[in-house]
PDB file with SEQRES, HELIX, SHEET and CRYST1 records, atoms N, CA, C and O in Angstrom:
SEQRES   1 A   88  MET ASP ASP ARG ALA GLU GLU VAL GLN ARG VAL LEU GLU          
SEQRES   2 A   88  ALA ILE ASP ALA ALA THR GLU GLY GLU PRO PRO GLU ALA          
SEQRES   3 A   88  ARG ALA ARG ARG LEU THR GLU LEU LEU LYS SER VAL SER          
SEQRES   4 A   88  ASP LYS VAL ARG ARG GLU ARG ARG GLN ALA VAL LEU GLU          
SEQRES   5 A   88  MET GLN ALA SER GLY MET THR TYR ARG GLN ILE ALA ALA          
SEQRES   6 A   88  ALA SER GLY ILE SER PHE GLY ARG VAL ARG GLN ILE ILE          
SEQRES   7 A   88  ALA ASP ASN PRO ASP ALA PRO SER ALA GLU                      
HELIX    1 AA1 ASP A    3  THR A   19  1                                  17    
HELIX    2 AA2 PRO A   24  ALA A   55  1                                  32    
HELIX    3 AA3 TYR A   60  SER A   67  1                                   8    
HELIX    4 AA4 PHE A   71  ALA A   79  1                                   9    
CRYST1    1.000    1.000    1.000  90.00  90.00  90.00 P 1           1          
ATOM      1  N   MET A   1       0.849  -1.186   0.000  1.00  0.00           N  
ATOM      2  CA  MET A   1       0.000   0.000   0.000  1.00  0.00           C  
ATOM      3  C   MET A   1       0.884   1.234   0.000  1.00  0.00           C  
ATOM      4  O   MET A   1       1.807   1.331   0.808  1.00  0.00           O  
ATOM      5  N   ASP A   2       0.615   2.188  -0.900  1.00  0.00           N  
ATOM      6  CA  ASP A   2       1.443   3.388  -0.939  1.00  0.00           C  
ATOM      7  C   ASP A   2       1.050   4.356   0.181  1.00  0.00           C  
ATOM      8  O   ASP A   2       0.040   4.158   0.856  1.00  0.00           O  
ATOM      9  N   ASP A   3       1.855   5.398   0.369  1.00  0.00           N  
ATOM     10  CA  ASP A   3       1.637   6.347   1.464  1.00  0.00           C  
ATOM     11  C   ASP A   3       0.276   7.030   1.385  1.00  0.00           C  
ATOM     12  O   ASP A   3      -0.384   7.221   2.406  1.00  0.00           O  
ATOM     13  N   ARG A   4      -0.147   7.400   0.172  1.00  0.00           N  
ATOM     14  CA  ARG A   4      -1.450   8.070   0.008  1.00  0.00           C  
ATOM     15  C   ARG A   4      -2.596   7.139   0.400  1.00  0.00           C  
ATOM     16  O   ARG A   4      -3.527   7.555   1.090  1.00  0.00           O  
ATOM     17  N   ALA A   5      -2.529   5.906  -0.030  1.00  0.00           N  
ATOM     18  CA  ALA A   5      -3.574   4.942   0.300  1.00  0.00           C  
ATOM     19  C   ALA A   5      -3.614   4.703   1.806  1.00  0.00           C  
ATOM     20  O   ALA A   5      -4.693   4.573   2.384  1.00  0.00           O  
ATOM     21  N   GLU A   6      -2.463   4.646   2.437  1.00  0.00           N  
ATOM     22  CA  GLU A   6      -2.408   4.470   3.890  1.00  0.00           C  
ATOM     23  C   GLU A   6      -2.993   5.684   4.602  1.00  0.00           C  
ATOM     24  O   GLU A   6      -3.681   5.549   5.613  1.00  0.00           O  
ATOM     25  N   GLU A   7      -2.717   6.855   4.074  1.00  0.00           N  
ATOM     26  CA  GLU A   7      -3.254   8.084   4.653  1.00  0.00           C  
ATOM     27  C   GLU A   7      -4.781   8.092   4.567  1.00  0.00           C  
ATOM     28  O   GLU A   7      -5.459   8.441   5.534  1.00  0.00           O  
ATOM     29  N   VAL A   8      -5.311   7.713   3.425  1.00  0.00           N  
ATOM     30  CA  VAL A   8      -6.760   7.635   3.255  1.00  0.00           C  
ATOM     31  C   VAL A   8      -7.340   6.620   4.229  1.00  0.00           C  
ATOM     32  O   VAL A   8      -8.371   6.875   4.851  1.00  0.00           O  
ATOM     33  N   GLN A   9      -6.695   5.491   4.364  1.00  0.00           N  
ATOM     34  CA  GLN A   9      -7.166   4.452   5.291  1.00  0.00           C  
ATOM     35  C   GLN A   9      -7.194   4.977   6.717  1.00  0.00           C  
ATOM     36  O   GLN A   9      -8.138   4.696   7.456  1.00  0.00           O  
ATOM     37  N   ARG A  10      -6.173   5.736   7.122  1.00  0.00           N  
ATOM     38  CA  ARG A  10      -6.144   6.307   8.478  1.00  0.00           C  
ATOM     39  C   ARG A  10      -7.298   7.283   8.682  1.00  0.00           C  
ATOM     40  O   ARG A  10      -7.907   7.307   9.752  1.00  0.00           O  
ATOM     41  N   VAL A  11      -7.601   8.080   7.675  1.00  0.00           N  
ATOM     42  CA  VAL A  11      -8.723   9.023   7.766  1.00  0.00           C  
ATOM     43  C   VAL A  11     -10.037   8.260   7.931  1.00  0.00           C  
ATOM     44  O   VAL A  11     -10.862   8.611   8.774  1.00  0.00           O  
ATOM     45  N   LEU A  12     -10.227   7.221   7.126  1.00  0.00           N  
ATOM     46  CA  LEU A  12     -11.449   6.430   7.225  1.00  0.00           C  
ATOM     47  C   LEU A  12     -11.580   5.781   8.601  1.00  0.00           C  
ATOM     48  O   LEU A  12     -12.676   5.729   9.161  1.00  0.00           O  
ATOM     49  N   GLU A  13     -10.489   5.296   9.137  1.00  0.00           N  
ATOM     50  CA  GLU A  13     -10.506   4.702  10.475  1.00  0.00           C  
ATOM     51  C   GLU A  13     -10.820   5.751  11.537  1.00  0.00           C  
ATOM     52  O   GLU A  13     -11.520   5.462  12.508  1.00  0.00           O  
ATOM     53  N   ALA A  14     -10.302   6.977  11.359  1.00  0.00           N  
ATOM     54  CA  ALA A  14     -10.587   8.058  12.299  1.00  0.00           C  
ATOM     55  C   ALA A  14     -12.070   8.430  12.267  1.00  0.00           C  
ATOM     56  O   ALA A  14     -12.655   8.748  13.302  1.00  0.00           O  
ATOM     57  N   ILE A  15     -12.667   8.391  11.092  1.00  0.00           N  
ATOM     58  CA  ILE A  15     -14.112   8.659  10.981  1.00  0.00           C  
ATOM     59  C   ILE A  15     -14.886   7.591  11.743  1.00  0.00           C  
ATOM     60  O   ILE A  15     -15.808   7.903  12.496  1.00  0.00           O  
ATOM     61  N   ASP A  16     -14.512   6.341  11.548  1.00  0.00           N  
ATOM     62  CA  ASP A  16     -15.177   5.255  12.276  1.00  0.00           C  
ATOM     63  C   ASP A  16     -15.051   5.454  13.782  1.00  0.00           C  
ATOM     64  O   ASP A  16     -16.028   5.302  14.515  1.00  0.00           O  
ATOM     65  N   ALA A  17     -13.866   5.789  14.239  1.00  0.00           N  
ATOM     66  CA  ALA A  17     -13.621   5.966  15.665  1.00  0.00           C  
ATOM     67  C   ALA A  17     -14.392   7.162  16.223  1.00  0.00           C  
ATOM     68  O   ALA A  17     -14.849   7.126  17.365  1.00  0.00           O  
ATOM     69  N   ALA A  18     -14.536   8.207  15.434  1.00  0.00           N  
ATOM     70  CA  ALA A  18     -15.212   9.424  15.891  1.00  0.00           C  
ATOM     71  C   ALA A  18     -16.700   9.207  16.121  1.00  0.00           C  
ATOM     72  O   ALA A  18     -17.318   9.937  16.896  1.00  0.00           O  
ATOM     73  N   THR A  19     -17.277   8.224  15.465  1.00  0.00           N  
ATOM     74  CA  THR A  19     -18.718   8.002  15.580  1.00  0.00           C  
ATOM     75  C   THR A  19     -19.063   6.688  16.278  1.00  0.00           C  
ATOM     76  O   THR A  19     -20.237   6.353  16.432  1.00  0.00           O  
ATOM     77  N   GLU A  20     -18.060   5.960  16.692  1.00  0.00           N  
ATOM     78  CA  GLU A  20     -18.284   4.649  17.318  1.00  0.00           C  
ATOM     79  C   GLU A  20     -19.095   4.786  18.595  1.00  0.00           C  
ATOM     80  O   GLU A  20     -18.787   5.607  19.459  1.00  0.00           O  
ATOM     81  N   GLY A  21     -20.124   3.978  18.699  1.00  0.00           N  
ATOM     82  CA  GLY A  21     -20.920   3.928  19.908  1.00  0.00           C  
ATOM     83  C   GLY A  21     -21.976   5.017  20.031  1.00  0.00           C  
ATOM     84  O   GLY A  21     -22.736   5.023  21.000  1.00  0.00           O  
ATOM     85  N   GLU A  22     -22.040   5.915  19.099  1.00  0.00           N  
ATOM     86  CA  GLU A  22     -23.042   6.968  19.166  1.00  0.00           C  
ATOM     87  C   GLU A  22     -24.383   6.452  18.664  1.00  0.00           C  
ATOM     88  O   GLU A  22     -24.434   5.574  17.803  1.00  0.00           O  
ATOM     89  N   PRO A  23     -25.464   6.997  19.202  1.00  0.00           N  
ATOM     90  CA  PRO A  23     -26.770   6.633  18.659  1.00  0.00           C  
ATOM     91  C   PRO A  23     -26.888   7.131  17.221  1.00  0.00           C  
ATOM     92  O   PRO A  23     -26.181   8.064  16.837  1.00  0.00           O  
ATOM     93  N   PRO A  24     -27.760   6.532  16.424  1.00  0.00           N  
ATOM     94  CA  PRO A  24     -27.841   6.888  15.009  1.00  0.00           C  
ATOM     95  C   PRO A  24     -28.072   8.375  14.751  1.00  0.00           C  
ATOM     96  O   PRO A  24     -27.525   8.928  13.797  1.00  0.00           O  
ATOM     97  N   GLU A  25     -28.881   9.030  15.598  1.00  0.00           N  
ATOM     98  CA  GLU A  25     -29.164  10.451  15.392  1.00  0.00           C  
ATOM     99  C   GLU A  25     -27.895  11.293  15.537  1.00  0.00           C  
ATOM    100  O   GLU A  25     -27.612  12.160  14.710  1.00  0.00           O  
ATOM    101  N   ALA A  26     -27.141  11.025  16.595  1.00  0.00           N  
ATOM    102  CA  ALA A  26     -25.897  11.764  16.832  1.00  0.00           C  
ATOM    103  C   ALA A  26     -24.866  11.443  15.753  1.00  0.00           C  
ATOM    104  O   ALA A  26     -24.146  12.327  15.288  1.00  0.00           O  
ATOM    105  N   ARG A  27     -24.802  10.177  15.361  1.00  0.00           N  
ATOM    106  CA  ARG A  27     -23.857   9.764  14.319  1.00  0.00           C  
ATOM    107  C   ARG A  27     -24.185  10.455  13.007  1.00  0.00           C  
ATOM    108  O   ARG A  27     -23.289  10.947  12.321  1.00  0.00           O  
ATOM    109  N   ALA A  28     -25.476  10.497  12.650  1.00  0.00           N  
ATOM    110  CA  ALA A  28     -25.883  11.151  11.407  1.00  0.00           C  
ATOM    111  C   ALA A  28     -25.530  12.631  11.428  1.00  0.00           C  
ATOM    112  O   ALA A  28     -25.044  13.167  10.432  1.00  0.00           O  
ATOM    113  N   ARG A  29     -25.768  13.291  12.546  1.00  0.00           N  
ATOM    114  CA  ARG A  29     -25.456  14.725  12.661  1.00  0.00           C  
ATOM    115  C   ARG A  29     -23.947  14.953  12.538  1.00  0.00           C  
ATOM    116  O   ARG A  29     -23.508  15.831  11.793  1.00  0.00           O  
ATOM    117  N   ARG A  30     -23.158  14.166  13.265  1.00  0.00           N  
ATOM    118  CA  ARG A  30     -21.700  14.332  13.233  1.00  0.00           C  
ATOM    119  C   ARG A  30     -21.157  14.062  11.829  1.00  0.00           C  
ATOM    120  O   ARG A  30     -20.279  14.782  11.354  1.00  0.00           O  
ATOM    121  N   LEU A  31     -21.674  13.034  11.169  1.00  0.00           N  
ATOM    122  CA  LEU A  31     -21.206  12.705   9.818  1.00  0.00           C  
ATOM    123  C   LEU A  31     -21.621  13.767   8.807  1.00  0.00           C  
ATOM    124  O   LEU A  31     -20.876  14.048   7.869  1.00  0.00           O  
ATOM    125  N   THR A  32     -22.797  14.359   8.983  1.00  0.00           N  
ATOM    126  CA  THR A  32     -23.230  15.451   8.105  1.00  0.00           C  
ATOM    127  C   THR A  32     -22.306  16.646   8.250  1.00  0.00           C  
ATOM    128  O   THR A  32     -21.905  17.249   7.255  1.00  0.00           O  
ATOM    129  N   GLU A  33     -21.965  16.991   9.486  1.00  0.00           N  
ATOM    130  CA  GLU A  33     -21.042  18.106   9.731  1.00  0.00           C  
ATOM    131  C   GLU A  33     -19.666  17.807   9.146  1.00  0.00           C  
ATOM    132  O   GLU A  33     -19.036  18.673   8.538  1.00  0.00           O  
ATOM    133  N   LEU A  34     -19.216  16.595   9.332  1.00  0.00           N  
ATOM    134  CA  LEU A  34     -17.912  16.189   8.802  1.00  0.00           C  
ATOM    135  C   LEU A  34     -17.905  16.242   7.276  1.00  0.00           C  
ATOM    136  O   LEU A  34     -16.950  16.731   6.672  1.00  0.00           O  
ATOM    137  N   LEU A  35     -18.959  15.743   6.665  1.00  0.00           N  
ATOM    138  CA  LEU A  35     -19.050  15.746   5.213  1.00  0.00           C  
ATOM    139  C   LEU A  35     -18.999  17.168   4.665  1.00  0.00           C  
ATOM    140  O   LEU A  35     -18.313  17.425   3.676  1.00  0.00           O  
ATOM    141  N   LYS A  36     -19.710  18.084   5.291  1.00  0.00           N  
ATOM    142  CA  LYS A  36     -19.698  19.473   4.834  1.00  0.00           C  
ATOM    143  C   LYS A  36     -18.300  20.072   4.982  1.00  0.00           C  
ATOM    144  O   LYS A  36     -17.804  20.731   4.068  1.00  0.00           O  
ATOM    145  N   SER A  37     -17.677  19.845   6.116  1.00  0.00           N  
ATOM    146  CA  SER A  37     -16.332  20.391   6.345  1.00  0.00           C  
ATOM    147  C   SER A  37     -15.329  19.855   5.339  1.00  0.00           C  
ATOM    148  O   SER A  37     -14.555  20.614   4.754  1.00  0.00           O  
ATOM    149  N   VAL A  38     -15.345  18.554   5.141  1.00  0.00           N  
ATOM    150  CA  VAL A  38     -14.405  17.924   4.213  1.00  0.00           C  
ATOM    151  C   VAL A  38     -14.684  18.396   2.793  1.00  0.00           C  
ATOM    152  O   VAL A  38     -13.758  18.715   2.047  1.00  0.00           O  
ATOM    153  N   SER A  39     -15.948  18.440   2.422  1.00  0.00           N  
ATOM    154  CA  SER A  39     -16.330  18.872   1.080  1.00  0.00           C  
ATOM    155  C   SER A  39     -15.870  20.302   0.816  1.00  0.00           C  
ATOM    156  O   SER A  39     -15.322  20.591  -0.248  1.00  0.00           O  
ATOM    157  N   ASP A  40     -16.089  21.192   1.773  1.00  0.00           N  
ATOM    158  CA  ASP A  40     -15.662  22.584   1.618  1.00  0.00           C  
ATOM    159  C   ASP A  40     -14.144  22.671   1.471  1.00  0.00           C  
ATOM    160  O   ASP A  40     -13.641  23.405   0.619  1.00  0.00           O  
ATOM    161  N   LYS A  41     -13.423  21.930   2.292  1.00  0.00           N  
ATOM    162  CA  LYS A  41     -11.950  21.946   2.248  1.00  0.00           C  
ATOM    163  C   LYS A  41     -11.447  21.415   0.910  1.00  0.00           C  
ATOM    164  O   LYS A  41     -10.549  22.003   0.307  1.00  0.00           O  
ATOM    165  N   VAL A  42     -12.014  20.317   0.449  1.00  0.00           N  
ATOM    166  CA  VAL A  42     -11.586  19.729  -0.822  1.00  0.00           C  
ATOM    167  C   VAL A  42     -11.865  20.700  -1.968  1.00  0.00           C  
ATOM    168  O   VAL A  42     -11.026  20.877  -2.852  1.00  0.00           O  
ATOM    169  N   ARG A  43     -13.033  21.325  -1.955  1.00  0.00           N  
ATOM    170  CA  ARG A  43     -13.360  22.298  -3.007  1.00  0.00           C  
ATOM    171  C   ARG A  43     -12.363  23.451  -3.033  1.00  0.00           C  
ATOM    172  O   ARG A  43     -11.883  23.842  -4.097  1.00  0.00           O  
ATOM    173  N   ARG A  44     -12.052  23.996  -1.847  1.00  0.00           N  
ATOM    174  CA  ARG A  44     -11.093  25.114  -1.778  1.00  0.00           C  
ATOM    175  C   ARG A  44      -9.719  24.700  -2.283  1.00  0.00           C  
ATOM    176  O   ARG A  44      -9.083  25.429  -3.045  1.00  0.00           O  
ATOM    177  N   GLU A  45      -9.261  23.521  -1.854  1.00  0.00           N  
ATOM    178  CA  GLU A  45      -7.936  23.054  -2.268  1.00  0.00           C  
ATOM    179  C   GLU A  45      -7.882  22.780  -3.770  1.00  0.00           C  
ATOM    180  O   GLU A  45      -6.901  23.112  -4.434  1.00  0.00           O  
ATOM    181  N   ARG A  46      -8.948  22.172  -4.298  1.00  0.00           N  
ATOM    182  CA  ARG A  46      -8.984  21.895  -5.740  1.00  0.00           C  
ATOM    183  C   ARG A  46      -8.983  23.206  -6.523  1.00  0.00           C  
ATOM    184  O   ARG A  46      -8.274  23.333  -7.521  1.00  0.00           O  
ATOM    185  N   ARG A  47      -9.768  24.173  -6.076  1.00  0.00           N  
ATOM    186  CA  ARG A  47      -9.811  25.466  -6.767  1.00  0.00           C  
ATOM    187  C   ARG A  47      -8.434  26.117  -6.763  1.00  0.00           C  
ATOM    188  O   ARG A  47      -7.991  26.650  -7.780  1.00  0.00           O  
ATOM    189  N   GLN A  48      -7.766  26.073  -5.630  1.00  0.00           N  
ATOM    190  CA  GLN A  48      -6.435  26.655  -5.541  1.00  0.00           C  
ATOM    191  C   GLN A  48      -5.480  25.980  -6.523  1.00  0.00           C  
ATOM    192  O   GLN A  48      -4.708  26.660  -7.199  1.00  0.00           O  
ATOM    193  N   ALA A  49      -5.525  24.658  -6.608  1.00  0.00           N  
ATOM    194  CA  ALA A  49      -4.657  23.929  -7.538  1.00  0.00           C  
ATOM    195  C   ALA A  49      -4.974  24.304  -8.988  1.00  0.00           C  
ATOM    196  O   ALA A  49      -4.065  24.490  -9.797  1.00  0.00           O  
ATOM    197  N   VAL A  50      -6.263  24.413  -9.311  1.00  0.00           N  
ATOM    198  CA  VAL A  50      -6.667  24.776 -10.676  1.00  0.00           C  
ATOM    199  C   VAL A  50      -6.199  26.196 -10.997  1.00  0.00           C  
ATOM    200  O   VAL A  50      -5.701  26.453 -12.093  1.00  0.00           O  
ATOM    201  N   LEU A  51      -6.355  27.112 -10.048  1.00  0.00           N  
ATOM    202  CA  LEU A  51      -5.902  28.484 -10.279  1.00  0.00           C  
ATOM    203  C   LEU A  51      -4.380  28.559 -10.447  1.00  0.00           C  
ATOM    204  O   LEU A  51      -3.876  29.364 -11.230  1.00  0.00           O  
ATOM    205  N   GLU A  52      -3.664  27.727  -9.716  1.00  0.00           N  
ATOM    206  CA  GLU A  52      -2.208  27.685  -9.873  1.00  0.00           C  
ATOM    207  C   GLU A  52      -1.828  27.176 -11.266  1.00  0.00           C  
ATOM    208  O   GLU A  52      -0.907  27.699 -11.894  1.00  0.00           O  
ATOM    209  N   MET A  53      -2.546  26.151 -11.745  1.00  0.00           N  
ATOM    210  CA  MET A  53      -2.265  25.650 -13.093  1.00  0.00           C  
ATOM    211  C   MET A  53      -2.575  26.723 -14.133  1.00  0.00           C  
ATOM    212  O   MET A  53      -1.826  26.887 -15.096  1.00  0.00           O  
ATOM    213  N   GLN A  54      -3.674  27.455 -13.945  1.00  0.00           N  
ATOM    214  CA  GLN A  54      -4.023  28.530 -14.870  1.00  0.00           C  
ATOM    215  C   GLN A  54      -2.944  29.619 -14.843  1.00  0.00           C  
ATOM    216  O   GLN A  54      -2.537  30.118 -15.892  1.00  0.00           O  
ATOM    217  N   ALA A  55      -2.491  29.980 -13.660  1.00  0.00           N  
ATOM    218  CA  ALA A  55      -1.468  31.015 -13.525  1.00  0.00           C  
ATOM    219  C   ALA A  55      -0.145  30.597 -14.170  1.00  0.00           C  
ATOM    220  O   ALA A  55       0.638  31.443 -14.603  1.00  0.00           O  
ATOM    221  N   SER A  56       0.096  29.286 -14.229  1.00  0.00           N  
ATOM    222  CA  SER A  56       1.337  28.802 -14.834  1.00  0.00           C  
ATOM    223  C   SER A  56       1.257  28.805 -16.363  1.00  0.00           C  
ATOM    224  O   SER A  56       2.237  28.504 -17.045  1.00  0.00           O  
ATOM    225  N   GLY A  57       0.066  29.152 -16.896  1.00  0.00           N  
ATOM    226  CA  GLY A  57      -0.079  29.250 -18.342  1.00  0.00           C  
ATOM    227  C   GLY A  57      -0.831  28.101 -18.996  1.00  0.00           C  
ATOM    228  O   GLY A  57      -0.961  28.066 -20.220  1.00  0.00           O  
ATOM    229  N   MET A  58      -1.326  27.165 -18.203  1.00  0.00           N  
ATOM    230  CA  MET A  58      -2.066  26.043 -18.783  1.00  0.00           C  
ATOM    231  C   MET A  58      -3.428  26.517 -19.275  1.00  0.00           C  
ATOM    232  O   MET A  58      -4.047  27.395 -18.673  1.00  0.00           O  
ATOM    233  N   THR A  59      -3.885  25.929 -20.371  1.00  0.00           N  
ATOM    234  CA  THR A  59      -5.215  26.224 -20.886  1.00  0.00           C  
ATOM    235  C   THR A  59      -6.245  25.448 -20.078  1.00  0.00           C  
ATOM    236  O   THR A  59      -5.899  24.538 -19.324  1.00  0.00           O  
ATOM    237  N   TYR A  60      -7.511  25.812 -20.240  1.00  0.00           N  
ATOM    238  CA  TYR A  60      -8.579  25.092 -19.560  1.00  0.00           C  
ATOM    239  C   TYR A  60      -8.559  23.614 -19.955  1.00  0.00           C  
ATOM    240  O   TYR A  60      -8.741  22.738 -19.110  1.00  0.00           O  
ATOM    241  N   ARG A  61      -8.341  23.350 -21.222  1.00  0.00           N  
ATOM    242  CA  ARG A  61      -8.321  21.953 -21.684  1.00  0.00           C  
ATOM    243  C   ARG A  61      -7.142  21.193 -21.082  1.00  0.00           C  
ATOM    244  O   ARG A  61      -7.283  20.026 -20.719  1.00  0.00           O  
ATOM    245  N   GLN A  62      -5.999  21.831 -20.974  1.00  0.00           N  
ATOM    246  CA  GLN A  62      -4.842  21.188 -20.352  1.00  0.00           C  
ATOM    247  C   GLN A  62      -5.101  20.920 -18.867  1.00  0.00           C  
ATOM    248  O   GLN A  62      -4.745  19.864 -18.344  1.00  0.00           O  
ATOM    249  N   ILE A  63      -5.718  21.881 -18.209  1.00  0.00           N  
ATOM    250  CA  ILE A  63      -6.053  21.708 -16.798  1.00  0.00           C  
ATOM    251  C   ILE A  63      -7.033  20.546 -16.634  1.00  0.00           C  
ATOM    252  O   ILE A  63      -6.883  19.717 -15.736  1.00  0.00           O  
ATOM    253  N   ALA A  64      -8.027  20.499 -17.503  1.00  0.00           N  
ATOM    254  CA  ALA A  64      -9.017  19.419 -17.447  1.00  0.00           C  
ATOM    255  C   ALA A  64      -8.347  18.063 -17.604  1.00  0.00           C  
ATOM    256  O   ALA A  64      -8.611  17.140 -16.834  1.00  0.00           O  
ATOM    257  N   ALA A  65      -7.493  17.946 -18.591  1.00  0.00           N  
ATOM    258  CA  ALA A  65      -6.812  16.672 -18.840  1.00  0.00           C  
ATOM    259  C   ALA A  65      -5.908  16.294 -17.663  1.00  0.00           C  
ATOM    260  O   ALA A  65      -5.878  15.136 -17.245  1.00  0.00           O  
ATOM    261  N   ALA A  66      -5.184  17.257 -17.140  1.00  0.00           N  
ATOM    262  CA  ALA A  66      -4.263  16.984 -16.033  1.00  0.00           C  
ATOM    263  C   ALA A  66      -5.000  16.642 -14.739  1.00  0.00           C  
ATOM    264  O   ALA A  66      -4.490  15.896 -13.903  1.00  0.00           O  
ATOM    265  N   SER A  67      -6.205  17.194 -14.580  1.00  0.00           N  
ATOM    266  CA  SER A  67      -6.953  17.027 -13.335  1.00  0.00           C  
ATOM    267  C   SER A  67      -7.950  15.885 -13.362  1.00  0.00           C  
ATOM    268  O   SER A  67      -8.444  15.454 -12.320  1.00  0.00           O  
ATOM    269  N   GLY A  68      -8.245  15.395 -14.562  1.00  0.00           N  
ATOM    270  CA  GLY A  68      -9.247  14.341 -14.673  1.00  0.00           C  
ATOM    271  C   GLY A  68     -10.662  14.847 -14.505  1.00  0.00           C  
ATOM    272  O   GLY A  68     -11.555  14.103 -14.099  1.00  0.00           O  
ATOM    273  N   ILE A  69     -10.867  16.127 -14.822  1.00  0.00           N  
ATOM    274  CA  ILE A  69     -12.211  16.701 -14.758  1.00  0.00           C  
ATOM    275  C   ILE A  69     -12.553  17.296 -16.118  1.00  0.00           C  
ATOM    276  O   ILE A  69     -11.678  17.447 -16.970  1.00  0.00           O  
ATOM    277  N   SER A  70     -13.807  17.628 -16.320  1.00  0.00           N  
ATOM    278  CA  SER A  70     -14.229  18.129 -17.627  1.00  0.00           C  
ATOM    279  C   SER A  70     -13.820  19.587 -17.830  1.00  0.00           C  
ATOM    280  O   SER A  70     -13.572  20.322 -16.874  1.00  0.00           O  
ATOM    281  N   PHE A  71     -13.758  19.979 -19.093  1.00  0.00           N  
ATOM    282  CA  PHE A  71     -13.480  21.355 -19.473  1.00  0.00           C  
ATOM    283  C   PHE A  71     -14.498  22.289 -18.819  1.00  0.00           C  
ATOM    284  O   PHE A  71     -14.138  23.342 -18.291  1.00  0.00           O  
ATOM    285  N   GLY A  72     -15.767  21.895 -18.858  1.00  0.00           N  
ATOM    286  CA  GLY A  72     -16.825  22.707 -18.261  1.00  0.00           C  
ATOM    287  C   GLY A  72     -16.647  22.888 -16.769  1.00  0.00           C  
ATOM    288  O   GLY A  72     -16.884  23.976 -16.243  1.00  0.00           O  
ATOM    289  N   ARG A  73     -16.232  21.832 -16.077  1.00  0.00           N  
ATOM    290  CA  ARG A  73     -15.996  21.921 -14.634  1.00  0.00           C  
ATOM    291  C   ARG A  73     -14.821  22.856 -14.351  1.00  0.00           C  
ATOM    292  O   ARG A  73     -14.855  23.612 -13.380  1.00  0.00           O  
ATOM    293  N   VAL A  74     -13.787  22.812 -15.184  1.00  0.00           N  
ATOM    294  CA  VAL A  74     -12.654  23.738 -15.011  1.00  0.00           C  
ATOM    295  C   VAL A  74     -13.158  25.170 -15.104  1.00  0.00           C  
ATOM    296  O   VAL A  74     -12.801  26.012 -14.280  1.00  0.00           O  
ATOM    297  N   ARG A  75     -13.982  25.447 -16.098  1.00  0.00           N  
ATOM    298  CA  ARG A  75     -14.545  26.798 -16.257  1.00  0.00           C  
ATOM    299  C   ARG A  75     -15.341  27.203 -15.022  1.00  0.00           C  
ATOM    300  O   ARG A  75     -15.231  28.335 -14.551  1.00  0.00           O  
ATOM    301  N   GLN A  76     -16.137  26.285 -14.504  1.00  0.00           N  
ATOM    302  CA  GLN A  76     -16.927  26.586 -13.304  1.00  0.00           C  
ATOM    303  C   GLN A  76     -16.035  26.873 -12.102  1.00  0.00           C  
ATOM    304  O   GLN A  76     -16.278  27.818 -11.351  1.00  0.00           O  
ATOM    305  N   ILE A  77     -15.014  26.060 -11.926  1.00  0.00           N  
ATOM    306  CA  ILE A  77     -14.108  26.225 -10.786  1.00  0.00           C  
ATOM    307  C   ILE A  77     -13.412  27.578 -10.858  1.00  0.00           C  
ATOM    308  O   ILE A  77     -13.322  28.292  -9.859  1.00  0.00           O  
ATOM    309  N   ILE A  78     -12.924  27.926 -12.038  1.00  0.00           N  
ATOM    310  CA  ILE A  78     -12.206  29.188 -12.195  1.00  0.00           C  
ATOM    311  C   ILE A  78     -13.151  30.376 -12.035  1.00  0.00           C  
ATOM    312  O   ILE A  78     -12.768  31.399 -11.468  1.00  0.00           O  
ATOM    313  N   ALA A  79     -14.364  30.251 -12.521  1.00  0.00           N  
ATOM    314  CA  ALA A  79     -15.339  31.351 -12.435  1.00  0.00           C  
ATOM    315  C   ALA A  79     -15.895  31.512 -11.029  1.00  0.00           C  
ATOM    316  O   ALA A  79     -16.354  32.596 -10.667  1.00  0.00           O  
ATOM    317  N   ASP A  80     -15.859  30.450 -10.232  1.00  0.00           N  
ATOM    318  CA  ASP A  80     -16.420  30.490  -8.876  1.00  0.00           C  
ATOM    319  C   ASP A  80     -15.665  31.498  -8.031  1.00  0.00           C  
ATOM    320  O   ASP A  80     -14.434  31.526  -8.028  1.00  0.00           O  
ATOM    321  N   ASN A  81     -16.406  32.320  -7.321  1.00  0.00           N  
ATOM    322  CA  ASN A  81     -15.775  33.277  -6.406  1.00  0.00           C  
ATOM    323  C   ASN A  81     -16.303  32.996  -5.013  1.00  0.00           C  
ATOM    324  O   ASN A  81     -17.386  33.460  -4.657  1.00  0.00           O  
ATOM    325  N   PRO A  82     -15.549  32.240  -4.214  1.00  0.00           N  
ATOM    326  CA  PRO A  82     -16.045  31.849  -2.890  1.00  0.00           C  
ATOM    327  C   PRO A  82     -16.199  33.034  -1.939  1.00  0.00           C  
ATOM    328  O   PRO A  82     -16.859  32.901  -0.908  1.00  0.00           O  
ATOM    329  N   ASP A  83     -15.613  34.185  -2.252  1.00  0.00           N  
ATOM    330  CA  ASP A  83     -15.716  35.350  -1.375  1.00  0.00           C  
ATOM    331  C   ASP A  83     -16.925  36.221  -1.706  1.00  0.00           C  
ATOM    332  O   ASP A  83     -17.234  37.162  -0.976  1.00  0.00           O  
ATOM    333  N   ALA A  84     -17.609  35.907  -2.812  1.00  0.00           N  
ATOM    334  CA  ALA A  84     -18.782  36.685  -3.193  1.00  0.00           C  
ATOM    335  C   ALA A  84     -19.932  36.376  -2.238  1.00  0.00           C  
ATOM    336  O   ALA A  84     -20.044  35.256  -1.741  1.00  0.00           O  
ATOM    337  N   PRO A  85     -20.778  37.355  -1.983  1.00  0.00           N  
ATOM    338  CA  PRO A  85     -21.943  37.074  -1.121  1.00  0.00           C  
ATOM    339  C   PRO A  85     -22.841  36.035  -1.761  1.00  0.00           C  
ATOM    340  O   PRO A  85     -23.049  36.042  -2.974  1.00  0.00           O  
ATOM    341  N   SER A  86     -23.376  35.136  -0.936  1.00  0.00           N  
ATOM    342  CA  SER A  86     -24.234  34.087  -1.486  1.00  0.00           C  
ATOM    343  C   SER A  86     -25.616  34.645  -1.763  1.00  0.00           C  
ATOM    344  O   SER A  86     -26.012  35.667  -1.201  1.00  0.00           O  
ATOM    345  N   ALA A  87     -26.352  33.959  -2.640  1.00  0.00           N  
ATOM    346  CA  ALA A  87     -27.682  34.406  -3.033  1.00  0.00           C  
ATOM    347  C   ALA A  87     -28.746  33.922  -2.054  1.00  0.00           C  
ATOM    348  O   ALA A  87     -29.934  34.162  -2.268  1.00  0.00           O  
ATOM    349  N   GLU A  88     -28.341  33.251  -0.994  1.00  0.00           N  
ATOM    350  CA  GLU A  88     -29.318  32.707  -0.039  1.00  0.00           C  
ATOM    351  C   GLU A  88     -29.898  33.769   0.834  1.00  0.00           C  
ATOM    352  O   GLU A  88     -30.734  33.477   1.689  1.00  0.00           O  
TER     353      GLU A  88                                                      
END                                                                             
């Protein structure tokens, strides 16, 4: 197992340990909060990586190919402004 796979395994085990023994309601709430936090962090990190590739001179298509995501998703990521006020 490579280092990345081991790291992922440790994270998954930590999630299991964090919710072990909790009633389903508490477990569901904790996992929902965790999912939102992780999702937000992953989105921010991915956006930063995409912006760095763009700044280095890569085209949207090159970024898409290098990242394993679609051209359209690259456009969305680059156009997204997380500091803008939300419409909610």
